[in-house]
DRENZADREN-420987 format. One record per residue: x, y, z of N, C-alpha, C in turn; residue in one letter. Coordinates in nm, 3 decimals, decimal comma. Example, Ala and Ser with C-alpha at 12.3 -4.5 7.8 and 13.67 -1.06 7.14 Angstrom:
<atoms>
n_X:n_Y:n_Z:ca_X:ca_Y:ca_Z:c_X:c_Y:c_Z:resn
1,319:-0,569:0,780:1,230:-0,450:0,780:1,320:-0,330:0,780:A
1,285:-0,225:0,708:1,367:-0,106:0,714:1,290:0,003:0,787:S
</atoms>
This chain:
<atoms>
n_X:n_Y:n_Z:ca_X:ca_Y:ca_Z:c_X:c_Y:c_Z:resn
-0,897:5,950:2,358:-0,914:5,829:2,436:-0,773:5,769:2,463:X
-0,744:5,741:2,587:-0,614:5,689:2,628:-0,617:5,537:2,607:X
-0,516:5,485:2,537:-0,510:5,343:2,515:-0,457:5,268:2,637:X
-0,515:5,153:2,664:-0,474:5,080:2,780:-0,334:5,028:2,766:X
-0,263:5,026:2,881:-0,122:4,976:2,882:-0,117:4,826:2,876:X
-0,228:4,755:2,888:-0,233:4,612:2,880:-0,232:4,564:2,735:X
-0,267:4,652:2,642:-0,268:4,620:2,501:-0,137:4,651:2,436:X
-0,076:4,556:2,370:0,052:4,576:2,305:0,032:4,662:2,180:X
0,107:4,775:2,168:0,090:4,859:2,048:0,139:4,787:1,921:X
0,074:4,816:1,815:0,119:4,755:1,688:0,225:4,838:1,624:X
0,311:4,773:1,538:0,308:4,631:1,497:0,391:4,548:1,593:X
0,365:4,416:1,593:0,437:4,321:1,673:0,414:4,183:1,614:X
0,497:4,090:1,652:0,483:3,953:1,609:0,396:3,876:1,703:X
0,313:3,793:1,655:0,226:3,716:1,739:0,305:3,598:1,798:X
0,269:3,557:1,919:0,339:3,439:1,979:0,319:3,316:1,891:X
0,431:3,247:1,870:0,431:3,135:1,777:0,490:3,166:1,641:X
0,528:3,292:1,625:0,600:3,331:1,496:0,733:3,263:1,490:X
0,758:3,191:1,381:0,880:3,113:1,365:0,985:3,180:1,283:X
0,962:3,299:1,238:1,066:3,371:1,159:1,173:3,426:1,248:X
1,273:3,482:1,183:1,390:3,534:1,258:1,360:3,672:1,308:X
1,395:3,692:1,437:1,377:3,824:1,502:1,514:3,866:1,554:X
1,579:3,969:1,497:1,714:4,008:1,539:1,718:4,054:1,684:X
1,823:4,011:1,754:1,852:4,054:1,893:1,744:4,004:1,989:X
1,656:3,909:1,952:1,554:3,867:2,040:1,608:3,794:2,162:X
1,712:3,719:2,144:1,769:3,639:2,258:1,837:3,729:2,362:X
1,861:3,857:2,324:1,922:3,946:2,424:1,819:4,032:2,493:X
1,692:4,014:2,467:1,588:4,092:2,529:1,510:3,998:2,624:X
1,500:4,038:2,750:1,429:3,957:2,850:1,341:4,051:2,930:X
1,244:3,992:3,005:1,163:4,067:3,095:1,037:4,117:3,038:X
0,998:4,080:2,915:0,877:4,129:2,856:0,802:4,017:2,778:X
0,681:4,040:2,740:0,605:3,939:2,663:0,665:3,938:2,520:X
0,622:3,835:2,448:0,672:3,818:2,314:0,633:3,936:2,224:X
0,506:3,983:2,240:0,456:4,089:2,160:0,527:4,224:2,193:X
0,545:4,251:2,322:0,614:4,375:2,358:0,757:4,375:2,319:X
0,823:4,261:2,338:0,963:4,254:2,296:0,983:4,272:2,144:X
0,900:4,204:2,064:0,912:4,222:1,918:0,873:4,362:1,873:X
0,780:4,428:1,941:0,741:4,564:1,907:0,863:4,660:1,927:X
0,933:4,643:2,042:1,046:4,727:2,070:1,163:4,702:1,971:X
1,175:4,573:1,932:1,286:4,540:1,834:1,252:4,599:1,697:X
1,130:4,597:1,657:1,093:4,653:1,521:1,118:4,800:1,515:X
1,108:4,874:1,624:1,129:5,018:1,622:1,255:5,060:1,698:X
1,343:4,960:1,720:1,467:4,992:1,789:1,566:5,065:1,694:X
1,623:5,176:1,737:1,721:5,246:1,649:1,857:5,179:1,650:X
1,877:5,079:1,737:2,007:5,013:1,749:2,033:4,916:1,633:X
1,930:4,870:1,571:1,946:4,770:1,464:1,928:4,837:1,330:X
1,993:4,775:1,229:1,982:4,826:1,091:1,848:4,786:1,035:X
1,767:4,881:0,997:1,635:4,852:0,943:1,597:4,949:0,837:X
1,495:4,916:0,762:1,450:5,003:0,653:1,357:5,111:0,707:X
1,345:5,213:0,633:1,252:5,323:0,674:1,107:5,289:0,655:X
1,078:5,184:0,581:0,940:5,143:0,560:0,890:5,065:0,677:X
0,760:5,061:0,691:0,697:4,984:0,796:0,717:4,836:0,775:X
0,737:4,758:0,880:0,753:4,613:0,861:0,631:4,546:0,810:X
0,512:4,603:0,835:0,387:4,542:0,788:0,309:4,643:0,711:X
0,235:4,600:0,610:0,152:4,689:0,531:0,013:4,692:0,590:X
-0,059:4,798:0,565:-0,196:4,808:0,612:-0,284:4,714:0,532:X
-0,371:4,646:0,605:-0,456:4,547:0,542:-0,553:4,610:0,442:X
-0,593:4,734:0,471:-0,689:4,799:0,383:-0,632:4,825:0,245:X
-0,500:4,838:0,231:-0,439:4,872:0,103:-0,398:4,750:0,025:X
-0,418:4,631:0,083:-0,377:4,504:0,016:-0,498:4,450:-0,059:X
-0,480:4,423:-0,185:-0,590:4,364:-0,267:-0,578:4,215:-0,277:X
-0,684:4,145:-0,247:-0,685:3,999:-0,253:-0,741:3,954:-0,387:X
-0,682:3,851:-0,438:-0,730:3,797:-0,570:-0,849:3,708:-0,546:X
-0,944:3,714:-0,635:-1,063:3,632:-0,625:-1,026:3,482:-0,639:X
-1,105:3,401:-0,576:-1,076:3,252:-0,589:-1,082:3,212:-0,737:X
-0,996:3,118:-0,772:-0,989:3,072:-0,910:-1,097:2,972:-0,933:X
-1,165:2,988:-1,048:-1,273:2,897:-1,084:-1,244:2,837:-1,221:X
-1,256:2,706:-1,229:-1,234:2,638:-1,357:-1,363:2,647:-1,435:X
-1,347:2,658:-1,568:-1,464:2,681:-1,653:-1,538:2,553:-1,682:X
-1,465:2,440:-1,701:-1,531:2,318:-1,740:-1,494:2,207:-1,642:X
-1,558:2,199:-1,531:-1,529:2,093:-1,440:-1,579:1,959:-1,491:X
-1,482:1,868:-1,516:-1,517:1,740:-1,577:-1,574:1,649:-1,471:X
-1,699:1,616:-1,483:-1,768:1,529:-1,386:-1,807:1,396:-1,453:X
-1,792:1,384:-1,583:-1,837:1,263:-1,652:-1,740:1,146:-1,627:X
-1,617:1,175:-1,583:-1,521:1,066:-1,570:-1,521:1,005:-1,432:X
-1,612:1,050:-1,344:-1,625:0,987:-1,219:-1,539:1,047:-1,109:X
-1,471:1,161:-1,135:-1,388:1,221:-1,030:-1,450:1,351:-0,985:X
-1,582:1,356:-0,983:-1,650:1,479:-0,941:-1,635:1,498:-0,786:X
-1,516:1,538:-0,748:-1,486:1,561:-0,610:-1,496:1,711:-0,581:X
-1,575:1,748:-0,484:-1,595:1,889:-0,452:-1,464:1,954:-0,399:X
-1,375:1,879:-0,348:-1,252:1,933:-0,297:-1,159:1,982:-0,407:X
-1,182:1,941:-0,527:-1,095:1,983:-0,643:-1,164:2,087:-0,724:X
-1,251:2,166:-0,667:-1,321:2,272:-0,742:-1,298:2,403:-0,669:X
-1,262:2,505:-0,742:-1,241:2,636:-0,685:-1,101:2,655:-0,631:X
-1,084:2,739:-0,534:-0,953:2,774:-0,481:-0,907:2,665:-0,385:X
-0,790:2,612:-0,413:-0,731:2,506:-0,327:-0,661:2,576:-0,211:X
-0,692:2,530:-0,091:-0,631:2,590:0,028:-0,496:2,523:0,054:X
-0,391:2,602:0,083:-0,259:2,542:0,117:-0,274:2,455:0,244:X
-0,206:2,341:0,241:-0,215:2,247:0,347:-0,300:2,124:0,311:X
-0,369:2,128:0,193:-0,446:2,016:0,148:-0,350:1,898:0,119:X
-0,373:1,783:0,179:-0,282:1,668:0,168:-0,332:1,565:0,070:X
-0,447:1,590:0,005:-0,495:1,490:-0,089:-0,425:1,494:-0,221:X
-0,463:1,408:-0,312:-0,396:1,396:-0,443:-0,459:1,496:-0,539:X
-0,373:1,570:-0,607:-0,412:1,663:-0,709:-0,360:1,610:-0,844:X
-0,448:1,577:-0,939:-0,399:1,520:-1,068:-0,302:1,616:-1,135:X
-0,186:1,561:-1,173:-0,082:1,633:-1,247:-0,024:1,750:-1,168:X
-0,041:1,749:-1,036:0,012:1,858:-0,953:0,162:1,854:-0,941:X
0,228:1,741:-0,967:0,368:1,733:-0,954:0,446:1,803:-1,070:X
0,370:1,839:-1,180:0,430:1,902:-1,297:0,428:2,056:-1,293:X
0,361:2,111:-1,188:0,353:2,258:-1,183:0,406:2,303:-1,048:X
0,498:2,396:-1,055:0,562:2,451:-0,934:0,608:2,591:-0,964:X
0,662:2,662:-0,858:0,707:2,796:-0,876:0,596:2,902:-0,863:X
0,477:2,859:-0,825:0,368:2,953:-0,809:0,295:2,928:-0,677:X
0,198:3,012:-0,646:0,119:2,985:-0,526:0,050:2,849:-0,537:X
0,015:2,796:-0,423:-0,043:2,665:-0,417:-0,177:2,661:-0,496:X
-0,259:2,766:-0,476:-0,388:2,769:-0,546:-0,370:2,779:-0,692:X
-0,275:2,867:-0,736:-0,252:2,883:-0,881:-0,195:2,760:-0,942:X
-0,100:2,691:-0,874:-0,040:2,565:-0,926:-0,145:2,455:-0,939:X
-0,230:2,444:-0,836:-0,341:2,344:-0,840:-0,435:2,372:-0,953:X
-0,468:2,503:-0,977:-0,564:2,538:-1,080:-0,507:2,503:-1,219:X
-0,376:2,535:-1,239:-0,317:2,502:-1,370:-0,308:2,351:-1,388:X
-0,280:2,272:-1,280:-0,272:2,131:-1,294:-0,410:2,071:-1,330:X
-0,513:2,120:-1,264:-0,651:2,072:-1,294:-0,703:2,109:-1,430:X
-0,663:2,229:-1,474:-0,698:2,270:-1,609:-0,634:2,177:-1,714:X
-0,505:2,146:-1,692:-0,434:2,055:-1,785:-0,498:1,917:-1,777:X
-0,541:1,872:-1,660:-0,602:1,741:-1,647:-0,737:1,743:-1,717:X
-0,811:1,849:-1,712:-0,943:1,848:-1,781:-0,924:1,846:-1,929:X
-0,820:1,916:-1,980:-0,792:1,912:-2,125:-0,763:1,766:-2,168:X
-0,683:1,691:-2,087:-0,654:1,555:-2,120:-0,783:1,468:-2,120:X
-0,872:1,499:-2,030:-0,999:1,422:-2,029:-1,085:1,453:-2,151:X
-1,084:1,576:-2,193:-1,162:1,610:-2,314:-1,102:1,545:-2,436:X
-0,968:1,535:-2,447:-0,905:1,467:-2,557:-0,939:1,320:-2,555:X
-0,941:1,263:-2,437:-0,973:1,122:-2,424:-1,120:1,094:-2,464:X
-1,207:1,185:-2,428:-1,348:1,170:-2,466:-1,365:1,174:-2,613:X
-1,293:1,268:-2,677:-1,301:1,283:-2,824:-1,248:1,157:-2,892:X
-1,139:1,102:-2,839:-1,084:0,980:-2,900:-1,180:0,863:-2,888:X
-1,249:0,857:-2,774:-1,344:0,749:-2,756:-1,463:0,763:-2,852:X
-1,504:0,885:-2,875:-1,616:0,908:-2,969:-1,575:0,863:-3,110:X
-1,450:0,897:-3,145:-1,400:0,861:-3,280:-1,393:0,706:-3,295:X
-1,356:0,639:-3,186:-1,349:0,493:-3,193:-1,487:0,429:-3,206:X
-1,585:0,494:-3,144:-1,722:0,445:-3,152:-1,780:0,462:-3,294:X
-1,731:0,561:-3,366:-1,780:0,585:-3,502:-1,718:0,495:-3,604:X
-1,606:0,428:-3,572:-1,541:0,339:-3,669:-1,626:0,210:-3,678:X
-1,665:0,172:-3,803:-1,746:0,050:-3,815:-1,666:-0,075:-3,783:X
-1,729:-0,165:-3,714:-1,663:-0,290:-3,676:-1,702:-0,402:-3,769:X
-1,607:-0,483:-3,804:-1,627:-0,596:-3,892:-1,666:-0,718:-3,807:X
-1,763:-0,793:-3,854:-1,800:-0,915:-3,783:-1,702:-1,025:-3,816:X
-1,661:-1,097:-3,715:-1,566:-1,206:-3,731:-1,638:-1,333:-3,775:X
-1,584:-1,397:-3,879:-1,639:-1,519:-3,937:-1,552:-1,635:-3,896:X
-1,604:-1,736:-3,827:-1,518:-1,847:-3,790:-1,459:-1,922:-3,912:X
-1,333:-1,957:-3,897:-1,261:-2,028:-4,010:-1,312:-2,168:-4,025:X
-1,330:-2,235:-3,915:-1,376:-2,375:-3,917:-1,489:-2,394:-3,816:X
-1,564:-2,494:-3,835:-1,676:-2,519:-3,745:-1,628:-2,582:-3,615:X
-1,519:-2,660:-3,622:-1,467:-2,723:-3,503:-1,336:-2,655:-3,463:X
-1,295:-2,680:-3,344:-1,175:-2,619:-3,293:-1,051:-2,667:-3,366:X
-0,956:-2,578:-3,392:-0,836:-2,615:-3,467:-0,754:-2,715:-3,385:X
-0,750:-2,699:-3,251:-0,671:-2,788:-3,166:-0,769:-2,863:-3,075:X
-0,782:-2,991:-3,087:-0,873:-3,063:-2,998:-0,826:-3,058:-2,853:X
-0,918:-3,036:-2,765:-0,887:-3,025:-2,624:-0,893:-3,166:-2,563:X
-0,783:-3,208:-2,506:-0,771:-3,340:-2,447:-0,833:-3,338:-2,306:X
-0,924:-3,425:-2,275:-0,984:-3,423:-2,142:-0,876:-3,461:-2,034:X
-0,886:-3,392:-1,922:-0,789:-3,415:-1,813:-0,839:-3,527:-1,725:X
-0,748:-3,622:-1,696:-0,781:-3,729:-1,605:-0,785:-3,683:-1,463:X
-0,695:-3,591:-1,427:-0,691:-3,534:-1,293:-0,722:-3,385:-1,305:X
-0,797:-3,333:-1,211:-0,833:-3,193:-1,215:-0,715:-3,103:-1,175:X
-0,734:-2,975:-1,203:-0,632:-2,877:-1,160:-0,624:-2,866:-1,010:X
-0,502:-2,856:-0,960:-0,485:-2,848:-0,815:-0,469:-2,976:-0,746:X
-0,460:-3,090:-0,817:-0,439:-3,217:-0,757:-0,299:-3,227:-0,700:X
-0,287:-3,279:-0,577:-0,157:-3,289:-0,513:-0,060:-3,378:-0,590:X
0,063:-3,339:-0,605:0,159:-3,429:-0,678:0,175:-3,567:-0,613:X
0,142:-3,579:-0,485:0,156:-3,709:-0,421:0,051:-3,811:-0,475:X
-0,061:-3,759:-0,522:-0,169:-3,844:-0,570:-0,159:-3,876:-0,719:X
-0,069:-3,810:-0,791:-0,057:-3,836:-0,936:0,030:-3,962:-0,956:X
0,006:-4,031:-1,068:0,089:-4,151:-1,098:0,231:-4,112:-1,131:X
0,315:-4,213:-1,129:0,458:-4,191:-1,145:0,495:-4,133:-1,282:X
0,422:-4,168:-1,386:0,455:-4,122:-1,520:0,379:-3,996:-1,559:X
0,311:-3,932:-1,465:0,235:-3,812:-1,495:0,332:-3,693:-1,516:X
0,307:-3,605:-1,614:0,397:-3,496:-1,642:0,393:-3,389:-1,539:X
0,287:-3,380:-1,459:0,275:-3,274:-1,359:0,308:-3,322:-1,216:X
0,376:-3,438:-1,207:0,409:-3,486:-1,073:0,543:-3,425:-1,030:X
0,538:-3,304:-0,983:0,655:-3,231:-0,935:0,607:-3,107:-0,860:X
0,703:-3,044:-0,794:0,677:-2,913:-0,728:0,750:-2,803:-0,804:X
0,681:-2,693:-0,818:0,742:-2,579:-0,889:0,855:-2,518:-0,811:X
0,943:-2,449:-0,879:1,059:-2,384:-0,817:1,006:-2,273:-0,723:X
1,063:-2,273:-0,604:1,018:-2,179:-0,501:0,935:-2,240:-0,394:X
0,897:-2,368:-0,413:0,822:-2,439:-0,308:0,911:-2,459:-0,190:X
0,863:-2,417:-0,069:0,946:-2,425:0,053:0,904:-2,536:0,142:X
0,811:-2,620:0,107:0,769:-2,730:0,186:0,869:-2,847:0,184:X
0,843:-2,946:0,265:0,933:-3,062:0,268:0,898:-3,158:0,155:X
0,999:-3,208:0,091:0,982:-3,307:-0,016:1,062:-3,431:0,025:X
1,000:-3,541:0,051:1,069:-3,663:0,098:1,170:-3,717:-0,004:X
1,279:-3,762:0,041:1,384:-3,827:-0,044:1,443:-3,732:-0,149:X
1,441:-3,604:-0,118:1,500:-3,508:-0,213:1,638:-3,457:-0,174:X
1,684:-3,491:-0,052:1,813:-3,438:-0,007:1,930:-3,509:-0,075:X
1,910:-3,640:-0,106:2,024:-3,713:-0,171:2,034:-3,696:-0,319:X
1,944:-3,616:-0,379:1,941:-3,594:-0,522:2,006:-3,461:-0,555:X
2,099:-3,458:-0,647:2,170:-3,337:-0,682:2,178:-3,321:-0,832:X
2,229:-3,205:-0,880:2,257:-3,177:-1,019:2,142:-3,189:-1,109:X
2,026:-3,148:-1,063:1,904:-3,145:-1,144:1,821:-3,017:-1,117:X
1,738:-2,986:-1,209:1,649:-2,873:-1,183:1,548:-2,913:-1,076:X
1,487:-2,812:-1,011:1,398:-2,844:-0,899:1,276:-2,926:-0,946:X
1,210:-2,896:-1,058:1,103:-2,986:-1,100:1,142:-3,130:-1,125:X
1,260:-3,151:-1,193:1,308:-3,288:-1,220:1,348:-3,356:-1,087:X
1,410:-3,279:-0,996:1,452:-3,338:-0,872:1,332:-3,381:-0,788:X
1,232:-3,301:-0,777:1,114:-3,336:-0,700:1,035:-3,447:-0,767:X
1,037:-3,455:-0,898:0,968:-3,564:-0,969:1,031:-3,694:-0,937:X
1,163:-3,701:-0,937:1,235:-3,824:-0,906:1,217:-3,860:-0,758:X
1,220:-3,760:-0,669:1,207:-3,784:-0,525:1,069:-3,837:-0,493:X
0,965:-3,783:-0,557:0,828:-3,830:-0,535:0,809:-3,974:-0,581:X
0,874:-4,006:-0,693:0,860:-4,148:-0,743:0,930:-4,241:-0,644:X
1,047:-4,205:-0,595:1,117:-4,289:-0,500:1,033:-4,307:-0,374:X
0,978:-4,203:-0,325:0,892:-4,204:-0,207:0,772:-4,292:-0,232:X
0,711:-4,288:-0,346:0,596:-4,367:-0,376:0,633:-4,515:-0,386:X
0,746:-4,545:-0,441:0,790:-4,687:-0,449:0,813:-4,743:-0,306:X
0,872:-4,663:-0,217:0,895:-4,710:-0,080:0,762:-4,732:-0,006:X
0,665:-4,645:-0,029:0,540:-4,660:0,037:0,466:-4,784:-0,014:X
0,477:-4,811:-0,150:0,416:-4,933:-0,200:0,481:-5,059:-0,141:X
0,612:-5,057:-0,125:0,676:-5,172:-0,064:0,636:-5,193:0,080:X
0,620:-5,082:0,153:0,576:-5,099:0,293:0,432:-5,157:0,300:X
0,349:-5,112:0,207:0,211:-5,166:0,207:0,207:-5,311:0,174:X
0,298:-5,355:0,080:0,302:-5,499:0,044:0,371:-5,581:0,153:X
0,459:-5,516:0,231:0,523:-5,592:0,343:0,643:-5,673:0,302:X
0,697:-5,656:0,182:0,811:-5,735:0,135:0,907:-5,644:0,063:X
1,033:-5,651:0,098:1,136:-5,573:0,029:1,257:-5,664:0,010:X
1,314:-5,662:-0,115:1,430:-5,747:-0,138:1,545:-5,718:-0,042:X
1,590:-5,820:0,031:1,705:-5,808:0,121:1,667:-5,763:0,259:X
1,543:-5,724:0,288:1,502:-5,677:0,420:1,388:-5,758:0,467:X
1,397:-5,824:0,583:1,286:-5,908:0,633:1,167:-5,819:0,668:X
1,046:-5,870:0,656:0,927:-5,789:0,681:0,925:-5,738:0,828:X
0,979:-5,821:0,924:0,970:-5,778:1,064:1,058:-5,656:1,088:X
1,170:-5,643:1,019:1,258:-5,531:1,034:1,198:-5,400:0,983:X
1,100:-5,409:0,891:1,040:-5,291:0,832:0,921:-5,243:0,915:X
0,881:-5,319:1,015:0,765:-5,278:1,094:0,801:-5,153:1,174:X
0,709:-5,068:1,184:0,732:-4,943:1,255:0,730:-4,971:1,408:X
0,812:-4,888:1,478:0,819:-4,901:1,624:0,686:-4,862:1,683:X
0,644:-4,942:1,778:0,515:-4,917:1,842:0,536:-4,812:1,952:X
0,447:-4,720:1,955:0,452:-4,617:2,059:0,401:-4,671:2,190:X
0,437:-4,599:2,297:0,399:-4,644:2,430:0,250:-4,618:2,450:X
0,184:-4,699:2,531:0,040:-4,681:2,556:0,015:-4,542:2,617:X
-0,100:-4,489:2,595:-0,128:-4,358:2,649:-0,128:-4,352:2,803:X
-0,072:-4,249:2,859:-0,066:-4,237:3,003:0,067:-4,284:3,062:X
0,153:-4,349:2,986:0,284:-4,392:3,032:0,389:-4,296:2,984:X
0,461:-4,227:3,074:0,562:-4,132:3,036:0,699:-4,198:3,018:X
0,731:-4,294:3,105:0,859:-4,364:3,100:0,836:-4,510:3,061:X
0,850:-4,541:2,933:0,826:-4,682:2,889:0,930:-4,773:2,952:X
0,890:-4,891:2,997:0,986:-4,985:3,057:1,077:-5,052:2,961:X
1,038:-5,061:2,831:1,122:-5,137:2,734:1,183:-5,048:2,629:X
1,168:-4,921:2,637:1,226:-4,832:2,534:1,265:-4,702:2,601:X
1,351:-4,625:2,543:1,392:-4,499:2,595:1,317:-4,385:2,546:X
1,347:-4,267:2,598:1,278:-4,144:2,558:1,348:-4,079:2,433:X
1,279:-3,999:2,368:1,332:-3,932:2,249:1,429:-3,819:2,293:X
1,543:-3,805:2,227:1,633:-3,694:2,266:1,563:-3,557:2,254:X
1,613:-3,463:2,335:1,552:-3,329:2,348:1,425:-3,331:2,431:X
1,393:-3,439:2,499:1,280:-3,442:2,590:1,313:-3,349:2,707:X
1,228:-3,252:2,732:1,256:-3,146:2,829:1,194:-3,176:2,966:X
1,124:-3,289:2,984:1,069:-3,321:3,113:1,171:-3,381:3,209:X
1,127:-3,410:3,330:1,217:-3,466:3,434:1,235:-3,617:3,413:X
1,359:-3,662:3,423:1,388:-3,802:3,421:1,456:-3,840:3,553:X
1,396:-3,928:3,629:1,455:-3,962:3,763:1,600:-4,016:3,748:X
1,683:-3,962:3,837:1,825:-4,006:3,849:1,903:-3,986:3,722:X
1,858:-3,895:3,636:1,931:-3,877:3,513:2,064:-3,813:3,529:X
2,082:-3,728:3,633:2,209:-3,661:3,651:2,316:-3,752:3,710:X
2,279:-3,870:3,753:2,373:-3,965:3,808:2,418:-4,070:3,702:X
2,362:-4,059:3,579:2,393:-4,157:3,473:2,476:-4,091:3,363:X
2,571:-4,162:3,310:2,656:-4,106:3,200:2,720:-4,223:3,130:X
2,780:-4,189:3,016:2,849:-4,288:2,935:2,769:-4,359:2,832:X
2,637:-4,328:2,821:2,549:-4,391:2,721:2,472:-4,283:2,648:X
2,402:-4,321:2,539:2,317:-4,230:2,468:2,197:-4,196:2,555:X
2,125:-4,091:2,512:2,004:-4,050:2,586:1,898:-4,154:2,584:X
1,881:-4,218:2,468:1,783:-4,325:2,459:1,812:-4,443:2,543:X
1,940:-4,488:2,546:1,981:-4,605:2,628:1,974:-4,571:2,778:X
2,001:-4,445:2,811:2,006:-4,409:2,954:1,865:-4,401:3,013:X
1,766:-4,364:2,932:1,633:-4,349:2,982:1,544:-4,469:2,969:X
1,599:-4,585:2,935:1,521:-4,711:2,930:1,483:-4,750:3,070:X
1,352:-4,772:3,090:1,301:-4,810:3,224:1,356:-4,714:3,331:X
1,324:-4,583:3,311:1,381:-4,484:3,403:1,325:-4,490:3,537:X
1,211:-4,563:3,561:1,150:-4,566:3,694:1,204:-4,679:3,780:X
1,297:-4,757:3,726:1,353:-4,871:3,808:1,436:-4,818:3,922:X
1,454:-4,893:4,026:1,528:-4,850:4,142:1,675:-4,838:4,108:X
1,735:-4,728:4,144:1,879:-4,704:4,116:1,962:-4,788:4,212:X
2,050:-4,875:4,157:2,125:-4,967:4,241:2,247:-4,893:4,293:X
</atoms>
């Protein structure tokens, strides 16, 4: 029977073979299989007298490895970890990092055998601990050795609501929030600094509520009234700096602060 010329004679490398093929870059005009077949039998290159590939019939395959005692009592009864491990498995193999220099299936089998032995030792140790008689503990005293003092404020109470002499009126180190009156305090630990700042802030708030401060008239402590809703340009006060809206005739005014320049901005420019 005459073999078809469309079939590449064996042996040859399959397309996608990533190994080194000598003189391949100098051969053109043929398929990958035909070119590699000619290279394998080319007398121009140094090669061995043996065939590049062995016959599959003469190659003996090893049976899949089977572990004798698959440990399922510990909760890791995973079917992927039983039998022959296929190369390319990306899951976790217990103790697989300690075995190398062998085939993937053999290394995984040795690792799992070692892991099973460790589980058996662990089970035996647990059985020994269960056999040890336990002594019952007898209380030394009927009442607690240290009396528990009832808390006036519950856990998680804000430091702002605690009294000035409370030991927990502070912020822990690492707190990134704003603490009023803490910038002018220096040379203290963060808990001490925030404790002092919160007390100063509380005293100022109490003075504002009472409406009287030594040396400051009550009228001077009154907060500035905001403009009525709907009015953008107040007639008796200026705008806040960094206001990004339009101010009429603003580009024709200079020599004053932003607040003084924007007072009654809607008036007719003289």
